[in-house]
Every structure is written in C-alpha cells, then in structure tokens.
N, C-alpha and C positions, 0 to 999 in steps of 0.2 A: 493630840487625839482627846476627846472628851468623852468619857463613859460615865453613866449614872451609878451611884452608890448611895446607900442610905446613911452611911456613918461618916463622920468627918475626922479630920486628922489635926494634931497640933502644929505641924510644920506648915500648913497651908495659911494663907492670909485669910481665906474664907473658912470659918469654923466648921462648915458643913461638908468640905471637900477633902480629898486625899490625893495626892500626887506621887508619881513614881518616875524617876530618872533613869533612862535606859540608853546607856552610852557604852563604847568600848573600853577595854583596860579593865573590866571587872569580870567576875565569874558568872556567865548567864543563868547557872543554877541558883545562885544567890537571888538574882531579880525574880525568877520564877517562884522561889520560896516566899520572897516577900510579898508578890501578888497573892499567893495562895493564902497567906496568914492575914495580910492587912487589906487587901484589894486596893483599888485606885480609881478615881474619877477622872484624872487627868494623866495620860501617858506621854511623856516628853522625851524624845530621843532622836537618835540618828536613824536613817532608814534601814541600814544593815542590821543594827542591834534590834530594832523594832521588828523587823520581819523575822528575825531569828526568834525572838520571844513569842511572837505569834505562832510560829510552828511548834514551839515547846509547850506553850501554854494554851493551846487552842481550846481546851475544855474549860479553862479557868475565864476566859475573856468572854463577855456577852456582847457580840457585835451588833445585835438587834437593838440594843439600847443606846448606840453610838448617836451623838447628835452633831457633833462638831469635828471637822478634819481641817487642820491648819499645815500648810506648807510653807515654812518661812525660808527666805533665799531661795526661791523655787528654781530660779535659772542656775545657780551653782549646783544645786542637788542633781539637776540633770547634766551638767557639764562634767561632774565628777563621776560620772558612771553609775548613778544610782537609780537610772530610769527602769530596770528591770525589778528592783525591789519596791519603787515607788508603784509601779504597775501592779505588783503582786499584793501589795498592801491594799490598794484601792479595790482589788478583785474581791478581797474578803469582806469588804465593808458594805452595809446596805446603800441602796441608791438614794433612799429618803434620808438625805443628810445636807448639812451646810458645809460648804468647802471653800476654804480661802487660800489663794497662792498670793504670797507677799514677796516683794522684792523692790529695791530701789531701781534695779534695771531690769527690763523685760527682754526675753529672746523669742525667736520663733518657736524653739522648743517649749517654752512655757505656754505660748498660745496655742499650739497643737495639742498639749496636754490639756489644756482648758477646754478645747473643742471635743476632745475624745472622753475626758473623765468628769466633765461637769455638765449639769442640766441647766439650761437657760443662763449661761454665764453673763456676767455683768463686769465689764472693765472700769476700774475707778482709778484715774489718774490724778496725782496730787502735784500741783506746781505752785510757785509763788509768782503772783503777778506784782510788779513794781512800777513805779513811775519812772519816767524818763531821767536817766543820769549820763552826763557826757562821759563819766569814767568808764562806762561799759560799751561805748561806741555802737549806739542803737540805730544810727543813720537817720535820726529826725523823728523816730517813732515815738509816741506819746508814752507807750507801755511796752514792757517785755516780760518774758517768762523765765524762770530759772527752776531746776529741780532741786536745788539745795536751799536749806532754810534761809530765811532772810536774816537771822541773827548770826549767820556764818560768813566771815570775811575771808576770802581766798585771795592771797597774794602770790606773786612769783617774782623771781630775780634771776639774773643769768649769772653763773658762777663757773669758771673753768674747773676741769677736774682737779688739777693739783692745789686748787684753793678751797675746794668744798669742804675738807675736814675742818680748816681753821675757821671758815665762814660759820659752819655749823657750831663750833665751840664758842664762838663769840655770841651767836644767837642764844645759845642755852644760858651762857653767862648773863645775858640781859633778862633772861626769864627764869632765873635759877629758883625762884620760890613758887613756880607753877608747875603744872602737870604735864608733861610732854610726851608724845609718841613720835618716833622717828622711824619712817619706813625705807628699807632698802630693797634692792632688787632680788638678791639671793641670800641664803642662809650663810654662806661663806663671808659675804659682805658684812653681815651682822656680828659674826665672830671677830672680824677683822676691826670693826669699829669699836667693839668692846674692848680690844686692846690698845687701840690707836688713840681713842679720845683722851684717856688720862695723859698720854704722851703730848698730845696737842695743848692740853690744858697747860703744861708747863711753859708753852711758848706764849700763850695768851695772857697768863698771870691773872690772879684774882678769882681762880676757878678751880676746882678739884673735884674729881669724881670717886664715888666709892661704889664698887660693883657688889650687887647683891645677886647670889645665885638662885635664891629662893627656893633650893633643894632641901629636902630633909635627909634623915639617915637612910630611909628606905630607898632614895634616889641616888644614893651614892655609887651604884654600879651603872648608872645611865651613860649612854653614849657620850654625852657632853660633859659628864663629871670629870673626866680626865682633863679636859681643857680648863675647866673654870677652878680647878685646884690651883692654878697659876695665879700668884698675887700680882695686882696692879701695881705700877711702880709707886713709890711713896709720894704722896701729894706735896706740892711746894707749900712753903708758908703762907697762910692766907687767914685773913680775919673772919671770913665766913666759913661755915661748916661746909665739908664735901657734899656735892649733890648726888643723891642715890641713883644708881643706874642698873637697869635689868636688861636681860637679852631674852627674846622669844622667837622661835623659828620652828619650822616643821620636822627638823631632824632631831629634835630633844624628844624624850620619851615623854609619855602623857603625864606621869607623875610630876616630872620636872616642869612641864608646861603649867600644870594646874597650880603648883606651888607659886611659880613665878607670876602668874596672872593674880592669884590671890594676894601675893604681898604687894603688887603695883596697885591692886584696886583699893587696898586699905590705906595706902600711903596718902599723905597730904600733898607731897611734891616729889619730883623726880623725873627721869627720863627712861622710856622704855624702847629699846632698840629692837625692831621686829621687821618681819616680812609680811606678805599678805594674808598669812596664817591669821593675823590679828586684825585683818580689815573687815571682817563680816561677823555678825552674830555675837559680838561681845558688847555688853553694856557696862562699861568701865565708868564709874562716877567721877564727875568733877575733872574731866580732861579738858584743859584749857587751850592747848596748842597741838596742831598736827603738823609735822615737817616731812616733806617728801624728798628725801635725799636723793632717791631715784625715782622717776616716773614708772608707774606699773607697766607690766607687758600688755596686760588687758586694759584699754581705756575704761571699761565699766568699773574697774577696781578703784579708779581715782575717786569716784563719788562715794563708795564704800568706805575708803580711807578717811576722807574728810568727815564723813558721818559719825566718827568715834566722838566728834565733839559737837557743841551747839544741839544738844538733845534735850528733849522735853521742854522746848520753849526757852532754853538758856542761849547765851551767846558763846561764840567761839571764833577761834582764828586759825587759818591753815597757810602754810607757805610751801611753794613748790621750788625747788632748786634745779634750774634748767641749764643745760650746757648752751653755749652761744648758737649753735646750728640748730636747735630744738625750738627755734622761734615759732614756727607754724603750728606747734602744739596748742599754743594759747588760743589761736583762732579756731582749731579743731574743737577744742573743748567749749568755746562759746557757741559753736553751732549746735552742740548738743546739750545747750542750756545750762552750761556750767560757766559763769563769768569769773574771769581772773583779773585782779588788779595789779599793775606793775609798781613795784616797790624799788626805792633807791638803796644805797648802801646803808643808810641809817634805818631801813625798815619802814619808811614813811611811803604815802601813796605817791605815784608819779602823776605827771600832768595829765595824761589820758590813758584809756584802756588799750591803745595800740603800743606796739613795741618800737616806736620812733625813739631815737637817741641811741647813744653807745652802751654797749653791754658791759656789765661790771666784770672786767677782765684785765688783770694786771700780770702780764706773762712773767716779768722778773721776779715779782713777789711770789708767784706760784711756784717758780723753779727753786726759790730759797725754801719755800715750805717743804717741797718735795724732797730736796737734799737734807732738810733738817730731820725728816721722818727716816731716810736712809741711814743716818747715823745710829738710830736705834736698831734697825734691821741688820746692820752689819756686825751688831754685837749679840743680838738675841735671836736665836734660831725659830723659836715658837712664833714671834712676830713675823719674821721672814717668811715662814711657810704659810702662816695665816694670810698675808699679803698676796702670796703667790696663788693660793687657792681663791681668794677673793677676785684677783685679776682674771683669772682663767674663766670662773663662773659668770663674772660680769660680761666679759667679751661674749661668750656663748649665749647668755640670756638676752644680750642687747640684739644679737642677731635675730632672735626669734620674737621681737616685738611685733605686735598685731598691726601697729601703724608704720610698717616698714618703709613707707614713702617719707616719713618724717624722721625716724630714728634709723638712718642708715650707717651701717657699720664702716662705710668708706669715708664718712664725714668725721669720724671719731679722731681726737688727736691722741694717738696710740702713746707718744712719748709723755704727754701731760698725765694720762691715765696710769701709766706705769710709775711715774714719780709719785702719784697719789698714793699708791699702795706700797711705796718704798722698795721696788724691786731692785735687786742688784743685776739681774740679767733678764732680758725678754726670754720668754718661753717660746718654744718653737710650735707655733699654731698656724694653720692654713688660714684662719680668719685674719691674723695680722697681716699676711700678704696682700689682702684685698685693700689695705689702707693706701691712700693716695699721697701721704706725705712723704716727702724725699729729703733725706739728710744730706750732709755735706760730704759724708763718707770719710773713712781713714779716722785715726786717733780715738777709737773705740766708739765711734758714732755710727749706728747701724742705718738702715734705709728708712726708719721713720723718725730719725733725729733724736734717738734716745742714746744717753752716754752711758755706758756700762760702769759699774763700780769696779775698783781695782781689787776688791776683796774676792777671793774665791768663796762661793757659797758653800762648798763643802767644808770649809774651816770654821763656819760659824757654829758656835757651841750652844747647846741648851744651858739655862740657868740651873736646871734640876741636875745634879750631878749623877744620880742613878740613871736618869734618862740619857745623858750624854755618854756614860760609860756603854749603855746598850747600843747607841748610835755609832760609836768608835768600834765596838766589837764587830757589829754588822758590816761596817765598812771593810774592816780588815778581811772579814770572810768573803766579801764580794770581790776584793782585790785578789785574794789567794784563787778564788775560782775563775776569775778573769785571766790571770797569769797562767793558770793550768790550762784553760781554753785556749790561750794563745800558743802555748807550746804543743798542744795537741794538734792544732790547726797548721802549724809550721811543719810538724812531722808529716802530716797527712799530704800536705803541699809539696814536700821533698820527695815523697814517695811517687806522687803523680808526675812530678818533673822527671823523676828517673825513668818511670815507665814510658813517659812521652819521648825521653832522649834515646831509648832502645831502638834499634832498626826494626822496622816493620816489614814483614814478609807478604808478599801477595798471596791470594788464596790458593793459587796453583802451586806455588812453591811450599806452602804449608802443608797441602795435601801429599806432595811428593816427599816431603820430610817425614810425615806421618807414615807413609807407605814403607819407606826405608827402615823407620824404627820397627814397624810391625813385621816386616820381613827379618830383620835381624833378631827379633824375639822369637819368631817362629823357628828360625835356624837354631838358636840356642835350645830351645825347648825340645827340637828334634834330636839334637846331638845327645841331650841328657836322657831322651828316651832309648836311644840306640845303646847307650853306656848301660842303662837299666836292663834292657832285653839280653845283653850280653853278661849281665851279671857283674859288671865292674862297680856298680854302686847299688846300694839297696833302695827300696821304696822310701825309706825315711830320709835318706841323703837326697833323693830325687824331690821329695816334697820340699825340702829346706832349700834347694838350689833353684826350683822353680817359683819359690815364694808362696808355696800353698800353705805352709805352717812355718812357725817360729823354730829357732834352733833349740830352745828350751822347753818346748811342748813335750809332753809325754805321748807315748803311743809310737807306732812305727815299728817296723821288725828289722831295722838295720843292725848289722854287726853280729847277729846269732849265727853260731855254728850250724844249726839246723835249718837256717833260713836259706834263702835262694843265693848262696854264695858261690856255687859252682860255675864252671866255665861253659862256654857254649856247646861244646860236645856233650857234656851231660844233659843239657837241655834237649838236645836232639835224642838221646838215649831215652830220656823220660818220655819224650813225645812218641817215640817208637814202642815204648814198653806200655804206656798207658795213654790211650787217646783222650780219656776225660781229663788228665792232668794238662794236656797241651791246651785243650778247650779253655781250661780255667786260666792258664797263663795268658792267652789271648784276650780273655775277657778283662783281665787285670790291666793289660796294657791299653785297651780301648778305654778303660776307665780313667788311666792316667793321662791319655791323651785328651779326654774330655775335660779333665781338671786343668789341664794346661791352656786349653782354649778358653776356658771361663776365666782363668787368671789373666790371660791376655786382654779379653773383652773388659774385664775389670780395670786393668791399667788403662786402657784406651778411653773408657769413661772418664776416669780420674783426670787424665791429661786434658780431654776436651772440656771439662769443668774448670780446670786451672786457666786455660786459654781464653774461655769466656770471662772469667773475673779480671 
C-alpha cells in the first residue's frame, strides 16, 4: 500500500520515502506508535495485521492520498481465509487508485475479486515462447509456451521410497558448494530428514552435514528448540568441510523461522530443508538448486517452489524426485506449461521428454538402505519417533493430494516407505489397509510385505539421560495404572458373574416373597404394639425393636418408675378414672402405629432399590 508523505527515511532505497512493515509476532501498539512518530509512504504487511492497524490508527492514516494497492500472491491470500480482511481493507480505500493482483498462478477467486474490486481490470499473462525442442515433446509444433523462466532447467527422475534419502544425499554431495532448497511434504518429514541426512552421509562417504538451528537466545523456548538441542552424529572423516544445513517449516515459532531464513539467506552455500511455507513470497539470493523430494499437494505450488531459483534473469536448476507410479505427473505438468526433462542416474538429460525407458529403481539396494537406517532407529528413540511421525504425516498428506488420480494411496509401496523412515513396526492406520500389496505372511511379514524388527520399540532409549529417566518413570506409572485397571476389571467381572449365577425369580414369585416379608414385618410390629399397650415394654424399647431409633440414642421414657410400667388393670383404672388420660394413650398408640408403618415403607423402598441395582 502506497501513501504519500513529504519526508523521507534512511532505511528506504529512495531517499524521499518511508516504509513500515506490519506483520504478526510483534506488539500492534508499537506499530501504531511508529506510524504516529515517523509516518510512512509504503505500508507492507499481511492482511490480518494491516486490517488491525487500520482499525487502531484510523485517524493517523490518510486514505484519500493512497495511490497504489498491491496484493502479492493474491490466490494464496484468498485460499488462506483472508478474504474478509481483504474486502474490509479495500472498502476503506478510495476507488480512484491503481490496484495490482500478482501471482504466478491465478484462480477463480482472484478473478472474482478482480471483477468486484477493480475498475476496468486488465489481465497480463507472462509466458516464455521457445522454439521447438524434441526434449519437450511438442508433437511437431514450431513453438511452445511455458510459465517458468527460460533460464530454469527442471529435471525429474524416478526413485523408490527406500532409496530417496541416499539419492538425495548423493545429489547434495555433487553440489556441496551450491545453495540448495529441498522441499518435503510435511513438517514431520523435514524434522526426520534433519536427523536422518547426517546418518545417510555416513553411508555415502565424502560428505558431512552441520545443522544450524538459526535460533537465538530469545527463541530458546520455542516449540522446536527441544528437538534441535539434539546433536547430530559426529561426521565421518572427510577432507571437505561439512555442508551447512537448516530446517524451516510452519510449526516453528516466527522468531525461529526468521532467524533460520536470515542465516540461510546470508550463507554462500548449504541446504535448507523446508515445506511449502518457503515456497512463496521469499526472495532468497543466489539459490542455485531446488530439489522436490516430495511433490506438493497443490500442483500450483510446484511452480512457486521452483520459482525460488532462476530469479531476476539468472539461471537455475530444479529436480523432482518422483515415485515410479507417479509417471503421469510429468505429462500433467507439461499440460500446465511446466516442461520437465528426464534425467538418468548421473543427473544428465535423457533421450526425450517422455518417460520411456526403465525407472531408476533397485529394490535390493533400497532394502539395504532401509535396513541400514533401521540400525540407527533401533538404538536412538528420538530418530525412531521422528520417523514414525513422518511416516504417519506422509501417508495422511498423500491421501489428500489434489491430483488424487495420479497420487493414489493404493499405489504406494508401504513396505518401502516404512523402510525409508526406519520403522520398527507399522502403525495401525486405516489408510494402510487400502494398500493393495500382499505379503507372503508369517515370519513377521505383514500384509504389505514389511518385515518387523525384533527389537521392542518400548525398549529403545533416548540419548538424553534425563529424558530417558522421565520416559522410564512414565512407563512405570502407566504400567501400574494398567495393572490396577486390570484388577478392578477382574473384580467387577467376578461380581457380575456371581450375580448372573444366582437363581433368578419370576416377577410373580418376587411379588409373593415381598408380600410374605411385609406380612411378617406387620405381624412383628403388631406384636410389639400389643406388648406396648399392655405395658410389657416401654416406648423406648418399642422404638428400638421397631428400628425407629438406635439403641444408644438419647430420649424415650423406658425404665422409669413413674412411666407407663403398670399392668393392664391399671390402664383400665386410669381410663375409668380419667377419660382424658385414655384419649392421650390412644393417640400415642396411633402415633406409634404410624411410625411403624412409615418404617415398613422405608424398608420396602430400600429393598426395591437394592433389587433394581
């Protein structure tokens, strides 16, 4: 966004202008304070932060003086869910302006935005027209077009999953003095490659890697710092210095990503392992080679990946490592004006642009590479867990490929893929069941031909002793909880079995038995009441016998000489002598009967509740 301003700034390449960078990860109030103090001619930022600043500093920004609005990577902005922010930003700006939507790939959403938000839009498409070349298979046409620069050579080769890591290491060895970006499908694959490449280098010989985290002291608490504290295995003896290596993906904190990107940008050579987070919007100087270890989920990202090299008229190279069953992807890209050239094992051009000839696939050597990597995963838990996470994420991401008719999970060689990540066991995943490969069965061979390791994964330790102690303690705690749960389950099962073994009465017999019990209780209560009326027991003794009170409770009048301890004749004499005393006795008797009935009902409810349980 370009705003007019009278004063210039020292940080700008033009002495009469000032710029302001508005991105996440910083305090918005600081950005507002900087705008209030210094002003700006150019506002450069992400849609979310720019919209936030426009709301916070609405009185500071002079929208009437805006001249130019540029939306770079417009298709990606809309795909990431920024459409509402982009619409809100454009609604604040004057209609009399120049607007540019830039992207190497256009989508329907971008065209719709252009129709709705632009006046008299003009579409400018840039393509390279080249003369006929048999290597590109143009079917006799004199000219053809491509959307990639003419100075960019894109090659491809077929490599099985269990040979890909070794092939990549050999390729980096051949270009150790150049700047290389290697793209993977998922973040977990990047983390695994960071740990596995130094191990693969020990098998290749003549190359070693030195991992650079790129983090500073402020980034030590980042999510990925815990993993990056692990040291790479010592490099083998080599006359050449180790190749610097960086890792960059979306699960790293912004501070760590910025430090990694800055460190790689200033380096003269090295390898950056990255996901598609580094496919767009990055102008890294002097990148010589792009390697796509895994094709991207979105075919549009292929162009953006290779676009990190051959910039500003310079030349560059790119290489795509494809699985044997992904052959149709080459023709698919050619139809999208992205020509690829077949390369043989030595990295030279093949005879023609088609995929005739045998794919580069040596199953026996691939099995050896996979088993060689497993030797490390059987001894180091961090590598084993990283391989398992990478395998699971790769399977799930592969299933979500946009070109699902080319990248079919049913065509994956699950056994080779598992060996490439050094797995000891195959995880239980529904996606694996869709594989059509059938093993021989028995002897540890599962239904996809994968031979499990004899090592129990729970016994593989961490190299870090403190981390290993925590893991062992956690396992012991889980084991104790599991044993307690088993004991509780056994007791509960035994109780259910005992209840099931008891004879079950019919409803009629249960009612008959309950009636008999109630009748017996009523007879007992009536007998106690007769004894009370005859004076053979006191009210206290009656309450205790009927269960209306406890024996140790206070109250009641039993045992007093002045109480109702006389015989029946005396009661008659009392009634004859005083009618009021007889009425009082009858009321007391009625009250006692009511208590007895309530007690009986209470016992009945308790018994019914017990039967229901």
